C-alpha positions as CSV (number, residue, x, y, z in Angstrom):
1,M,79.9,73.3,68.0
2,R,77.3,76.0,67.2
3,I,76.0,76.2,63.7
4,G,74.5,79.1,61.9
5,S,72.5,78.3,58.7
6,A,72.0,80.8,55.9
7,C,69.6,79.9,53.0
8,T,68.5,77.1,55.2
9,G,65.6,75.6,53.2
10,Y,64.4,72.4,54.9
11,G,67.8,72.1,56.7
12,G,69.4,69.2,54.7
13,L,72.9,70.6,54.6
14,D,72.7,71.4,58.4
15,Q,71.5,67.9,59.1
16,A,74.4,66.5,57.1
17,V,77.0,68.7,59.0
18,Q,75.4,67.7,62.3
19,A,75.5,64.0,61.4
20,V,79.2,64.2,60.7
21,L,80.5,66.8,63.2
22,G,77.7,67.0,65.8
23,G,76.8,70.4,67.1
24,T,73.5,72.3,67.4
25,L,71.8,75.0,65.4
26,A,72.2,78.5,66.9
27,W,70.2,80.2,64.2
28,V,68.7,79.7,60.8
29,A,68.0,82.3,58.0
30,D,65.3,81.7,55.4
31,P,62.5,84.1,54.5
32,D,60.5,81.6,52.5
33,P,57.2,81.1,54.3
34,G,57.1,77.3,53.7
35,A,60.7,76.8,54.8
36,A,60.2,79.1,57.8
37,A,57.1,77.1,58.9
38,L,59.0,73.8,58.6
39,L,62.0,75.2,60.5
40,A,59.8,76.6,63.2
41,H,58.1,73.2,63.6
42,H,61.4,71.2,63.7
43,Y,63.5,73.8,65.6
44,P,61.0,75.9,67.7
45,D,63.7,77.3,70.0
46,V,66.1,78.3,67.1
47,P,65.6,81.9,65.9
48,N,65.1,82.5,62.2
49,L,67.0,85.6,61.1
50,G,64.9,85.7,57.9
51,D,66.2,87.4,54.7
52,I,70.0,87.4,54.7
53,T,70.0,90.4,52.4
54,I,68.8,92.6,55.3
55,A,70.0,90.6,58.3
56,D,71.9,92.4,61.0
57,W,74.9,90.1,61.5
58,G,76.1,92.1,64.4
59,Q,73.1,90.8,66.3
60,A,73.6,87.2,65.3
61,E,75.0,84.7,67.8
62,A,78.6,83.8,67.2
63,V,78.9,80.3,65.7
64,D,81.7,77.9,64.9
65,I,80.2,76.9,61.5
66,I,78.1,78.7,58.8
67,T,76.3,76.5,56.3
68,A,74.6,77.8,53.2
69,G,72.9,76.1,50.3
70,Y,72.5,79.4,48.5
71,P,70.1,79.6,45.4
72,C,71.3,77.7,42.4
73,Q,69.1,79.3,39.8
74,P,71.7,81.8,38.7
75,F,74.2,79.0,37.9
76,S,72.1,76.0,36.9
77,V,72.4,74.6,33.4
78,A,68.6,74.1,33.7
79,G,68.1,77.9,33.8
80,N,69.1,81.0,32.1
81,R,72.6,81.1,33.7
82,E,72.6,84.8,34.4
83,G,75.1,84.5,37.3
84,A,75.6,87.7,39.2
85,S,73.0,89.4,37.0
86,D,70.2,87.2,38.3
87,E,68.1,88.8,41.0
88,R,68.4,85.5,43.0
89,H,72.2,85.8,43.2
90,I,72.8,86.2,46.9
91,W,76.3,84.9,47.3
92,P,77.6,88.4,48.2
93,Y,75.2,88.3,51.2
94,V,76.5,84.9,52.3
95,A,80.0,86.3,52.0
96,E,78.9,89.2,54.2
97,A,77.6,86.8,56.8
98,V,80.9,85.0,56.8
99,R,82.8,88.3,57.1
100,A,80.8,89.5,60.0
101,V,80.4,86.3,62.0
102,R,83.9,84.8,61.3
103,P,83.1,81.2,61.9
104,R,86.0,78.7,62.0
105,Y,84.3,76.6,59.2
106,V,82.1,77.3,56.2
107,Y,80.1,74.6,54.4
108,L,78.4,75.5,51.1
109,E,76.4,73.6,48.6
110,N,75.2,74.4,45.0
111,V,74.8,72.9,41.6
112,P,77.8,71.8,39.5
113,G,77.0,74.4,36.9
114,H,78.3,76.9,39.5
115,L,81.8,75.6,38.7
116,S,81.7,77.3,35.3
117,L,79.8,80.4,36.4
118,G,80.5,82.3,39.6
119,F,82.5,79.7,41.5
120,G,85.7,81.7,41.0
121,R,84.1,84.6,42.7
122,V,83.1,82.5,45.7
123,V,86.6,81.1,46.1
124,A,88.2,84.5,45.7
125,D,85.8,86.0,48.3
126,L,86.5,83.2,50.7
127,A,90.3,83.6,50.2
128,A,90.1,87.3,50.7
129,L,88.3,86.7,54.0
130,G,91.1,84.4,55.1
131,Y,89.7,81.0,54.3
132,V,91.2,78.0,52.6
133,G,89.5,74.8,51.8
134,S,88.4,72.2,49.3
135,W,85.5,71.3,47.0
136,R,84.1,68.2,45.6
137,C,81.2,67.2,43.3
138,V,79.1,64.4,44.8
139,R,76.1,62.6,43.1
140,A,73.2,61.4,45.2
141,S,73.9,58.0,43.6
142,D,77.4,58.0,45.1
143,V,75.8,57.6,48.5
144,G,73.1,55.1,47.5
145,A,70.2,57.1,46.1
146,A,68.5,56.0,43.0
147,H,69.1,59.2,41.1
148,R,72.1,61.3,40.0
149,R,71.4,64.8,41.4
150,E,75.0,66.0,41.4
151,R,76.0,68.9,43.8
152,V,79.2,70.8,44.5
153,F,80.2,71.0,48.1
154,I,82.7,73.6,49.3
155,L,84.3,73.2,52.7
156,A,86.4,76.1,54.0
157,H,88.2,77.0,57.2
158,L,90.1,79.9,58.5
159,A,93.7,79.7,57.5
160,D,96.4,79.5,60.1
161,A,99.8,81.0,59.7
162,Q,100.9,78.2,57.5
163,G,97.7,78.4,55.5
164,D,98.3,82.0,54.5
165,R,100.7,80.9,51.7
166,Y,97.8,78.9,50.2
167,R,95.3,81.8,49.9
168,N,95.8,82.2,46.1
169,A,95.9,78.4,45.5
170,W,92.1,78.4,45.3
171,A,92.1,80.3,42.1
172,L,94.3,77.7,40.4
173,Q,91.8,74.9,41.2
174,V,88.5,76.3,39.9
175,T,89.0,75.4,36.3
176,H,89.1,71.6,37.0
177,R,85.8,69.7,36.7
178,T,87.0,66.6,38.6
179,P,87.0,66.6,42.4
180,R,89.9,68.6,43.8
181,V,91.4,68.8,47.2
182,L,93.1,72.1,47.9
183,P,96.2,72.7,50.1
184,L,95.7,71.9,53.8
185,H,93.0,69.3,53.1
186,R,93.9,65.8,52.1
187,P,91.4,63.0,51.5
188,R,91.3,60.3,54.2
189,S,91.7,56.8,53.0
């Protein structure tokens, strides 16, 4: 599988997706000089599309998966929680990448404060683009780390004919704080 990574940072989300699903990076997109240097060092043959707010998605290689750990500052309880009013709010540009590239899967990561600010917009945008999926909050300590650092992970996929009837089900789930699995995804035992 080919992976396109928006808001790449150091590439942690991409590494996790690759560890579980395999695949290779087709492109990354991060304008931060430090992140860009690190990405160029680790992935010298992978193009960096830079700033997603000005990226030409028509020129991006088609991918099976888009990952994005988009900026958390607009939603974090540690910040001002300005949501869409925050200049760092770039979810609409991530949604544009998904609309233009049409990957089969979308994997997103953000802070749990996003669940009460802006999460409904993300789910509504994904549903409008034809995606269904699930979300779950996971603490770093849940996987053996010595700290809590909770994050919300959103996993979405293009709906098939059966999935179309679940498009509006996303909106019903966003008010719950506990992990939820949405229609078409069931946890494996």
